[in-house]
C-alpha positions in Angstrom: -138.1 -75.5 48.1 -140.7 -74.4 45.4 -143.5 -72.1 46.5 -146.8 -74.0 46.4 -150.2 -72.3 46.3 -153.3 -74.5 46.4 -156.7 -73.5 45.2 -159.8 -75.4 43.9 -157.8 -78.6 43.7 -155.0 -77.1 41.7 -151.4 -76.1 42.4 -149.4 -73.1 41.3 -145.7 -73.9 41.4 -142.7 -71.6 41.6 -142.7 -68.0 40.3 -146.3 -68.3 39.1 -147.5 -68.6 42.7 -145.8 -65.4 43.8 -147.0 -63.4 40.7 -150.6 -64.5 41.2 -150.6 -63.8 45.0 -149.1 -60.4 44.3 -151.9 -59.7 41.8 -154.6 -60.8 44.3 -156.0 -63.5 42.0 -154.5 -66.6 43.6 -158.0 -68.0 44.1 -158.9 -67.9 40.4 -159.0 -70.9 38.2 -156.8 -70.4 35.1 -157.7 -71.9 31.8 -155.5 -72.7 28.8 -155.6 -70.1 26.0 -157.6 -70.9 22.9 -155.7 -71.1 19.6 -155.8 -67.9 17.5 -158.5 -67.5 14.9 -157.6 -69.5 11.8 -156.8 -67.4 8.7 -157.9 -70.2 6.4 -157.8 -74.0 6.1 -155.6 -76.4 4.1 -156.2 -80.2 3.8 -153.0 -82.3 3.4 -153.4 -85.6 1.7 -149.7 -86.4 2.0 -147.1 -85.3 4.5 -145.6 -81.9 4.0 -141.8 -81.9 4.2 -140.3 -78.8 5.8 -136.7 -77.7 5.6 -135.6 -74.3 6.7 -138.5 -72.3 8.0 -142.2 -72.6 7.3 -144.6 -69.9 8.7 -148.2 -71.0 8.3 -149.6 -67.5 9.1 -152.1 -69.1 11.6 -153.6 -71.2 8.9 -155.4 -74.4 9.9 -154.1 -77.7 8.5 -156.0 -81.0 8.6 -155.4 -84.4 7.3 -157.2 -85.9 4.3 -156.9 -89.0 2.2 -154.4 -91.4 3.8 -153.7 -88.8 6.4 -157.3 -88.6 7.4 -156.9 -90.5 10.7 -156.8 -88.9 14.1 -157.1 -91.8 16.5 -154.5 -93.7 18.6 -153.5 -96.2 15.9 -149.7 -96.6 15.9 -147.7 -95.9 12.9 -149.7 -93.0 11.4 -147.9 -90.6 9.1 -147.5 -87.0 10.3 -149.0 -83.9 8.7 -145.5 -82.2 8.8 -142.1 -83.8 8.7 -139.3 -81.4 9.7 -135.8 -82.0 8.5 -133.0 -81.4 11.0 -132.7 -77.7 11.7 -136.2 -76.8 10.5 -138.6 -74.4 12.1 -142.4 -74.6 12.0 -144.3 -71.5 13.2 -147.8 -70.0 13.4 -149.6 -73.2 12.4 -152.9 -74.5 13.7 -153.3 -78.3 13.4 -157.0 -79.2 13.3 -158.8 -82.6 13.2 -158.1 -85.1 11.8 -154.5 -84.5 12.9 -152.9 -87.9 12.0 -149.6 -88.1 13.9 -149.1 -84.3 14.0 -145.5 -83.3 13.5 -142.3 -85.4 13.2 -138.9 -83.8 13.9 -136.1 -85.8 12.2 -133.5 -84.1 14.3 -133.0 -80.6 15.8 -136.2 -78.5 15.3 -138.1 -75.5 16.6 -141.9 -75.4 16.9 -143.0 -71.8 17.5 -146.7 -70.8 18.2 -148.0 -74.2 16.9 -151.5 -75.1 18.2 -153.1 -78.6 18.1 -156.9 -78.2 18.4 -157.5 -82.0 18.7 -154.3 -84.1 19.1 -154.3 -87.3 17.0 -151.9 -90.1 17.8 -149.4 -87.6 19.2 -148.9 -83.9 18.7 -145.2 -84.2 17.9 -142.6 -86.9 17.9 -138.8 -86.2 18.2 -136.1 -88.4 16.6 -132.4 -88.1 15.8 -129.2 -88.4 17.9 -128.0 -85.3 19.5 -131.1 -83.4 18.5 -132.1 -80.2 20.3 -135.8 -79.5 20.2 -137.4 -76.1 21.3 -141.1 -75.6 21.6 -142.0 -71.9 22.2 -145.6 -70.8 22.8 -148.6 -72.6 21.3 -150.8 -75.2 22.9 -152.3 -78.6 22.6 -155.9 -79.7 23.4 -157.8 -83.0 23.6 -155.0 -85.5 23.6 -156.2 -89.0 24.5 -152.6 -89.9 25.6 -149.3 -88.2 25.0 -148.7 -84.7 23.6 -145.0 -84.9 23.0 -143.3 -88.2 22.3 -139.5 -88.2 22.7 -137.7 -91.0 20.8 -134.3 -89.3 20.4 -131.0 -90.9 20.7 -128.2 -89.7 23.1 -127.4 -86.0 23.4 -129.4 -82.8 22.9 -132.4 -81.8 24.9 -136.1 -80.8 24.7 -137.1 -77.4 25.9 -140.8 -76.5 26.3 -141.7 -72.9 27.3 -144.7 -70.7 27.5 -147.0 -73.6 26.4 -150.6 -74.4 27.2 -152.1 -77.9 27.5 -155.7 -78.8 28.2 -157.2 -82.4 28.4 -154.3 -84.8 28.0 -152.6 -87.9 29.3 -148.9 -86.9 29.5 -147.5 -83.6 28.2 -144.1 -85.2 27.6 -143.0 -88.8 27.5 -139.5 -90.1 27.0 -140.0 -93.4 25.1 -140.3 -96.2 27.6 -139.8 -99.2 25.3 -138.0 -98.0 22.1 -135.5 -100.5 20.6 -132.7 -97.9 21.0 -132.6 -96.2 24.4 -130.6 -93.3 25.7 -130.7 -90.6 28.4 -133.1 -87.8 27.4 -133.4 -84.4 29.1 -136.4 -82.1 29.1 -136.7 -78.5 30.5 -140.2 -77.0 31.0 -141.0 -73.4 32.0 -144.0 -71.2 31.8 -146.4 -74.1 31.4 -150.2 -73.9 32.1 -151.9 -77.3 32.2 -155.5 -78.1 32.8 -157.4 -81.4 33.1 -154.5 -83.7 32.5 -153.0 -86.8 34.1 -149.3 -86.0 34.5 -146.8 -83.5 33.0 -143.8 -85.7 32.5 -142.9 -89.4 32.1 -139.2 -90.2 32.2 -137.0 -93.4 32.5 -134.9 -93.1 35.6 -132.8 -96.2 34.8 -131.5 -94.6 31.6 -130.7 -91.3 33.4 -133.5 -89.1 32.1 -134.0 -85.8 33.7 -136.8 -83.2 33.9 -136.3 -79.7 35.1 -139.5 -77.7 35.7 -140.1 -74.1 36.8 -143.0 -71.6 36.7 -145.6 -74.4 36.3 -149.4 -73.8 36.8 -151.6 -76.9 37.2 -155.3 -76.6 37.2 -156.8 -79.8 38.6 -155.4 -83.0 40.0 -152.4 -83.3 37.7 -149.2 -85.1 38.6 -145.8 -83.5 38.0 -143.6 -86.6 37.1 -144.1 -90.3 36.6 -140.8 -92.2 37.0 -140.4 -95.4 35.0 -137.9 -98.2 34.4 -137.7 -98.2 30.6 -136.6 -101.1 28.4 -135.6 -101.8 24.8 -137.7 -104.9 24.4 -141.0 -103.3 23.5 -142.5 -104.4 26.8 -144.7 -102.1 28.8 -142.4 -100.1 31.1 -142.8 -100.4 34.8 -143.7 -97.3 36.9 -141.3 -97.1 39.8 -142.2 -93.8 41.4 -143.9 -90.4 41.0 -143.5 -86.8 41.9 -140.3 -84.6 42.1 -137.4 -86.6 43.6 -134.8 -83.8 43.5 -132.6 -85.8 41.1 -134.4 -87.1 38.0 -137.4 -84.7 38.4 -136.6 -81.3 39.8 -139.0 -78.4 40.6 -137.3 -75.0 41.1 
């Protein structure tokens, strides 16, 4: 059973609970870390294509021209489009953020911060794609932070990540025309003022494995859905860790 420590309406789950108790600060409210100071700012008027590795040196990138949106309108273009195998690191995405980052296949996002999430922070595509998010954080997402539209195979790993003010940190697409099992692993997550960490489709065999999770506020761990490939709104069929599809350890 995971260790649970409750304080001020929040929950510390797993190893985080033990470390905070040992440090004598279990009663403290934890907040998501701010992005690092921006070293400069670049306005993108068209999507930047990334293959290989792009290190932004903590520069802020915002959308302009046709990329100047930042609301929830569907179908917006991203600021960055990563080819399969690409790495994006040390980038601050400001507002307007359009549709953030699109990964066309396997990708790594390292120390990427979204100051004001647009449609989504990042969207994942491709069959057999392995996605790794290391460090970084996302703030002020009206709905989803990470949208997973991948085909079968691969996985998404999110570790040492901060999120503040969001709907879902991760959502496996509930009504894409092509559906498949999708797996996500989260560890070292600090979340503040959100609705739920994970939304997955149990009828397609999705799984979520979570450890070392810190929740500040009344945030759910998992929402369980029956997904479809018709475009209809998916039906929520459960919530919370069930030990099979959504597992806390």
